[in-house]
Every structure is written in C-alpha cells, then in structure tokens.
PAFIFI-51753 format. One record per residue (C-alpha): residue in one letter; x, y, z negated. Coordinates in steps of 0.25 Angstrom, whole numbers, plus 5000, padded with zeros to 4 digits. Each point is the difference from the previous one (the first is absolute). Layout:
BEGIN
aXYZ/...
END
This chain:
BEGIN
m500050005000/q500650145004/i499750104989/s500450155001/s500050074987/e500350155000/s499850124992/r499250105007/k499750154997/v498650055003/s500650095010/e500549885007/l498749924999/f499250135006/p501150055009/i499750145007/l500549935014/g499649865005/n498849915002/v500149924988/h498649944996/y499449924988/h498849925002/v499249944989/p499549865004/s498549975001/y500249894989/q500550114990/r499050074990/g499850145002/y500650124993/s499849974985/w500850094991/r499350084990/d500250144994/e500949944989/q500949935009/i500150125010/g500250094988/q501149914994/l500850005013/f499850165002/e500550014985/d501249915002/i500550085013/t499850134993/k500749964987/e501149905005/g501350045006/e500250005015/g500149865006/y498949954991/y499849855003/a498549985003/g500049855003/n500049905012/i499349995013/l500049875008/l499850015015/t500049925013/g500450055013/d501150095006/e500550144999/d498850065007/s498849924996/f499849934986/s498949924994/v499950044985/i499949874992/d500350074986/g500150154997/q498850055007/q499550074988/r501450084998/l500150035015/t498650055001/t500150084988/i501350075004/s499450035014/l498850074992/f501050084992/l500650055013/l498750035005/a499650084988/i501350075000/g499750045015/e498650054996/k500550084988/l501150075009/a498850075007/e500050094988/f501450055003/s499850015015/v500750145000/l501349934996/e500949955012/a500549894991/a498649954997/i499750005015/g501249925003/l499749904988/k498649985005/l500549965014/d501049904994/i498949944992/r499149995012/r501249935007/q500149904989/l498649965000/f499849995015/d501049945010/q500550075012/t498849965008/g499050064990/e499649864994/p500049994984/r501149924995/i499149924990/v498949925005/l499049964989/l498849914999/d498850055008/q499250054988/d501250084995/q500650045014/a498750085004/i500250094987/y501550005002/l499950055014/d499050114996/l500950054989/l501250005009/g499250105009/a500250104989/l501550025005/h499450045014/g499050094994/k498849915003/h498750004991/l499949894990/k498849915000/k499249984987/w500449874994/g499350024986/n500449894990/r500849915009/s501149954992/f501150035010/f499650155001/r499950014985/r501449954998/y500550115010/r499250104993/f500749964987/i501450025006/k499650145005/e499650034986/l501349954994/l500850095010/e499050124997/e500349984985/s501549995001/c500550085013/d499550145000/s501150055008/f500749975013/e501349974992/k499349904991/i499349935012/n501349995007/e500749954988/f499049884999/y500249985015/q501549994999/k499949904988/l499049925007/m500949995012/q501149944991/v499149894994/d500749875002/l499249875004/l500649875002/r499649965015/i500049855002/t499849955014/v499849865005/p499749945014/n498649944998/l498849994991/g500449864994/d501350064996/a499450124994/f499149924991/t501249914995/v500750134997/f498850064993/s499849884991/s501450014995/l500450145001/n500350024985/s501249905002/k500650065012/g501150094993/l499250134999/p500750124994/l500349994985/t499050054991/l500150094988/i500049884990/d501149935008/l500950134999/l499750024986/k500349864996/g501450035004/e500050134992/f499649934987/l501149895002/s501050115002/a499650094988/a499949884991/q501349945003/k500750134996/i499649984986/g500449855000/e498749935003/l500149885008/p499450005014/s499249874996/q499450074988/t499650125009/l499449915011/a499249924990/q499450134994/w499750055014/d499349875004/a499250014987/l499650145004/a499649965014/q499249884995/m499250084990/l499650095012/s499649885009/a498649954998/d499849864995/g501549955002/e500050035014/d501350045008/i500550144997/n499050115005/t501050115005/s498850095002/i499649994986/v501450014994/t500250125009/q498750074995/f500449974985/l501450065002/l499450135006/n498950014990/n501149974989/w500850125005/d498850095000/a499549964986/f501350004992/e501250055008/s499550125008/t499950144994/s499150065011/s498549975004/s500449965014/s500149855004/t501349945004/t500149925013/k500649875005/t501150095007/k500350084987/a499849894990/l501349935004/s500950124998/q499250034987/y500249874994/q501550005005/r500250124991/l499249954988/l500549864998/p501550034997/k499550104990/r499149904993/y500949885000/g501250104997/s499250044987/g499949854996/e498549985004/n499649885008/y499150075009/l499549875007/q499549964986/v499350134999/l499349985014/i499649864996/g499250064989/r499450105009/a499749905011/e499149924990/v499250134998/f499950025015/s499649865002/r498850024991/i499650135005/s500149955015/q499349874996/l501049915007/n499749874993/g498650034994/t499749974986/v499949864992/g498649984995/k499050114999/p500650135003/s500050114990/h499250135003/l501350075003/d500449905010/e498650005007/k500250155001/l501449985006/a499449905010/s499050105004/l501250105003/k500749905008/r498749985009/l499950155001/e501450005006/s500550104989/t501549995002/q500250154998/a499749984986/l501149894997/p501150104995/l499050064990/l499549864995/m501449945000/y500450114991/l498850004990/f500049854999/s501549994998/e500150114990/r498649984993/e500549984986/a500950125000/l498850085006/l499049954990/l499149945011/d499149894995/e499249905009/a498850095000/d500850125005/l500649925011/i498649955004/e499450145000/i501250045009/a499849885009/d498550035001/a500250145003/l500949965012/v499049905005/t498950115001/f501050095006/y500549905011/v498649965004/r499650155002/r501450025007/n499949885009/v498650045004/a500350155003/l501549975004/t500350134992/p501150034995/k501149945008/a500749884994/s501350084999/n499450114993/i499449904990/r501349944997/a500750134998/r499050054990/l500049874992/i501550005000/g499950144995/i499249954988/v501249904997/r501050125001/y499150084990/i499949894990/q501549975001/k500250144995/g499449964987/g498950044990/t498949935007/f499549874994/g498849914999/s498650065003/d500750135005/i500649915011/v498749945004/e499350145001/t501250055008/v499849895010/k498550015001/d500150155002/a501049985011/l499149905007/f498850094999/d500750125005/m500549915013/s498649945002/v499050045010/s498750064995/d498749924999/d499550085012/q501349965008/l499849864996/r498649995005/v500450065014/a501149905001/l499049894996/n499350045013/q501249965008/p500449855004/l500549954987/y500449865005/d500950075011/k500750084989/s500349894991/k499549865000/a500649974987/t499350124993/a498749975007/r500049854995/y500450054986/i498850104999/l499049905005/i500549904989/d500050104990/l498650055003/e499549865000/r500649974986/r499950134993/v498750065005/g499349885005/d500549904989/s500249895010/p498749935000/t500549895010/f500949954989/d499749934987/k500749904990/g499849895010/h500550085012/p501150094995/d500450135007/s501049975011/l500050145007/d501550014997/q500449865003/y500849955012/l500149875008/v501449945004/s500049925012/s500949885003/n501050095007/g500050104988/k499250105006/v499250084989/t498650065003/p499050064991/i498749914998/w499150135001/t500350095012/i499450125006/e498849985009/h499650105010/i498549995001/l500050075014/p501249925005/e501350045006/g500549975014/d499249985013/l498550014996/p499149885004/e498750045008/w499249994987/w500850114993/v500050095013/d498549995000/e499950034985/l500950125000/a499750065014/d498849935007/g501049935009/d500950125003/r501449934998/e500850135001/k499150074990/a500149884991/a501550005001/s500150144996/l499049984988/q500849884996/a501350085000/e499550114991/y499249924990/v500649864999/h501150034990/l499150084990/l499849954986/g498649995003/n500249895010/l500949924991/t499749894991/l500849874994/t499849865004/p500849875000/y499449965013/n500650115009/s500349915012/e498749935000/l499250135000/g500950065011/q499150085010/k498749934997/p498850095001/f499550064987/y498749925001/s499649885009/e498649955001/e500449885008/n501149954992/p500050084987/y500949904991/e501149985009/g499950125010/s499850124992/k500850084989/r498850034992/d499549854998/y501349925002/q500049884991/d501149904995/k499849875008/k500449924988/n499150064989/g499050095008/n500450124991/f499850135007/v501550055002/g499850115010/l499450144997/r499049934990/s501149944992/g499550084987/l501250105000/f499650134993/l500750075012/n499049945010/e498850064992/s500150135007/i500049945014/a498450014999/d499450134999/e499349984987/a499550144999/r499249975012/g499549874996/e501049915007/r500549874995/l501249935004/e499449875003/t499050065010/k500950115006/q500249975015/s501050115005/w501250074996/t500250145006/v500950125000/e498950074991/d500249884990/i501550015000/i499950154997/r498949984989/r500849894993/n501350085002/n499450114992/i499549904989/l501449944998/s500750135001/d499250054988/l500449884992/v501550025004/v500050144996/m499449964987/l500949894997/y501350075003/r499850134993/h501250054992/g499849984985/
END
C-alpha cells in the first residue's frame, strides 16, 4: 500500500492558484459540526500560536481531485471561515489591502475555471453555492432554519464579536493560513478504510503528554529519582484518568493537564493552550522538583478529584446526591467549569466547604448550563475565563464556606440570560443546538415535573441507563424521538403537513422538526421511525400513537404513559391522546409553549 503522509498548511490546501478540488463522496454523511465544535476550532486558532495542528485529513485521488474519506468537517469549516472573512471584508472596501485579500479568498474558494474547490453532498451543496455567491455580490436566498445555514451564521457571529477592524480580521486570516493539517493520501478507497481504522497507530505527531512524560523524567532525575519510579508514577496518573482500566486516553490526560494549570498554577484568568502548556510545565517542573516536591504525586491527588468530577469511572453502588449533580454537569458538556470545580474539591477542607456547599454550587452550575446551552450565550471561552477568575479571587484569601457559594452563584446569575431571552431561545431548534441538552431537559422534565408515571417499583427508572452491544458500542436505552420525523418525509406526512405540497412540507419540517415541542423520549426509536402519527388500517404496528410491543401488547409509542406525552393532545380543547389523529405545526407550537414554560420554571436561578 502506497501512503503519502505530509503536513500541509491551510494556505496549501486552499491555494490561490491551481485547480485542486475536494469531493465529499455520496456515502458520507452531511456536514454535521455544531456550534460548540466550530467555536472550539475558532478559539484554538485564535489563541494557539501560529502553526497550530488541527488534525488529520484522509484523501484518495491525485493532486487535482481528491475524495475526502475523513476530515470533511474540518475542510468545510475552514472554507466557511474563509467565506465569512470574505464577506466581512466588505465593511473595509475602501482599503486597498482589504480588496486584495478578498480577491485572494475568492481564488482560494474557487478554482481558475470558477468552480468551487469543495463539492459537498447535495443537501449542503445547494446552500453552500448560494452562500459563495456573496463573494460575487449575489443575493442570498432565505434558508431559514436549515442546519448548514445556521452553522455559517454562527461563524459570522464569531467574526463579528472578535474582529471589529481590518487589522483583526487580517490577523485571524493569517493565523488560519498557518494552521497545519496532516494530509494522508492513499491510492484507493479500500486502502483508505484500512488507514482510517488504524490511524492512531501510524506514527502521528507526538502529543503533549508524550513530550511532558520526558520532561518529568528529566526533572525527577536531577533530584536523584530513578526513571523507573517516575514512570511508575506517570503510569498511575495516566491510568487514573483512563476509564475502567482502558488504555491511556491521551485526550483526557491532556485535558487534565490543561485544567490543572488553569486551576492551580496560573496567575491569570485566561486559559492555557496545548501549545503554551509544554513550555509552562517545562519551567514549572524544575522549580517544583528542585524544592524537593514530588510533583507527580501532587498531580495524582488532583487526578483523583478530576476523575470524580468528570465521572470517568462512574460510582460504585447508589451515587451520592453530589455525584448525581456531577453526572448532570457531564451530560451538559460543562467542561469550562472544570478548573473551578477542581480547585474547590481539592481545597474543600481549607476553604471550609462541606458537602451541602458543593451540592449547592453544582446545582447552580446545572441551572446555568441548561440556560446557556439553550441560548448559546455566553460564549464558552467567556464562561471559562469568568470561572477561572473566581478561582483567582478565592486564592487571594479571605473568602470561605458560604461566601464562596454566593460568589459562584452571583457570577453564574450575572452571566446567565434572562427568562425572556431563554423563552426566545426555546422557540428555536433545541435539538439542533445540543442533542445532549435536549435529552437532559426531557429526562429532567419527566422526572422532576411529571414524577415519571411510567416507572414503579417493578419497573425502575431506566432513563439514564445504557446498553452495551457485543462489539462494545454504548447506546442509551431511551433516545429522543421526533414526533414529526427527520429525513425525507413519506407521503402521509407530506399530506398531513401541507396537503401534498412536498416543497412546503420540507420547508415546514426544516423549521419545526427540532423544536422542543416536537421531541419526546422512547426506547423504540428505530421502530417508530417515520411512521404516521395515526393509522386506522394498522394502528398497533403502523403508527406512532398506538405502536405496541409485539411480545406483551403494551403501548410503547406515544401512548406509553410518559408525562412528556400528555401535552401531545390539546386537553384545553377536549382532545385525548388515545383519540387524537393528527400532528400539525400548530400542535408543535402549542406543545413547545407548554414545555418552554416548564423549562423556565425548572431552571430558575435560586
């Protein structure tokens, strides 16, 4: 097998001259990055030094035409960054440099024949081509709530917030051009899949933990510690951060080291980066070991705290109330709070924090993150900076116990959106913003508001439980069900929504399918699929409303008994779920208002 593996800068992947093309094959999924992933790449490019390594792309083809086997999301996002920069430059059209830069970007996104360098799947390509038209002054169509369009709008908002001058937009562009990707090219598809399945063992660039392992060995040797001792301690640290005795998880160990720096070693409220961390630890280790401190032992103690906060290995037996809150924070993807929680948990005795204090802080964080993930405000980087700032404030001394609790709660309230802003955000596609948060909210509503009527002593609550397949794949028992389904709509749904008008039905689906009001929970997601809401001919196998388990005849569709499903019928107008025969846009809006009221009530800052 002939494999070419070369580091390439974005400026080489999107050259100003030449006819290089990237085609996304039809068997690939569409563009699927969400705001969080896009925001993280934007933040990395902004904060890391020039030459930031952004990952791999796996291609088949030659120098002019490639098929993208892996890396579609990165390449597409980078091209959208370029497009957004090009649009932003219109604000500085009086500057000759801005005109020249916009021309360069146009050449990078189009080849010399005027064709776009990236060809996406059909559903994305139509929107992408229209967006590209902005570089030629063409009017944009209205794409409403289409996912691809929303992702581009988010990128434009990132630039709007961060780049208010030509100098700043040019600075981001220059850093983007210097971003490194490892381009792996193979002759054919079969070879590509072989490489894809074993990519992690192919001699990729050394990670932060590979380099730091050497630094620890060097620093420890200078105080007479045997390499075997240091390696044993390093392995103990790494194993503590690897779930259930698995091989070392370099990503988790790296995150621990970055969060450890921000929580305990830094003096500022800004976060370290993978690029900066190496040199920072290189300066720190000789000082710590030189003073006689075994810094690896210190890290092992902190890693135990990090493992608990991150819920890497779960808990033995029934989890404590605090561990339940920590599990909730993990589901809400609250990584920006890790430095604060690491510091508070590690120093709890000195800070006079008891279990109740930590529960109150964790509960306030849960409320904040639900509101934040729904409204996508504030930005992740702002949250992290504010919470690290609280650590710096506490480290100055004089703040203990309940005063720390109030300090954290006040900061979260200050950052949080208002109830009115939360309501506005709940009228937008929640599932598309964050599947994890949508699922968390649905489960929480079922339990805390509805008291889970489906479950009893003989049928315990399984909403958070998972199934593990024979190949090790972990999937939740209960998943999100779209009542109005995703994907290409069958005729019965086209008739239901738009009296047979397929284009209108698709437009309504795009606007309303991901609203909270169209979501529920089920362990029978694949069975319900795109079935009609109601079927007179085949109700128990052919409809979402009346679907039954073939083994016991229990209703397991929308009539499963969940509290969440009670609002499917418009009881105010005398409807009952067991006789309701349709599901319309008006139903989605009505139910969305009902569930939104419950969300605002449930997640008020106390």
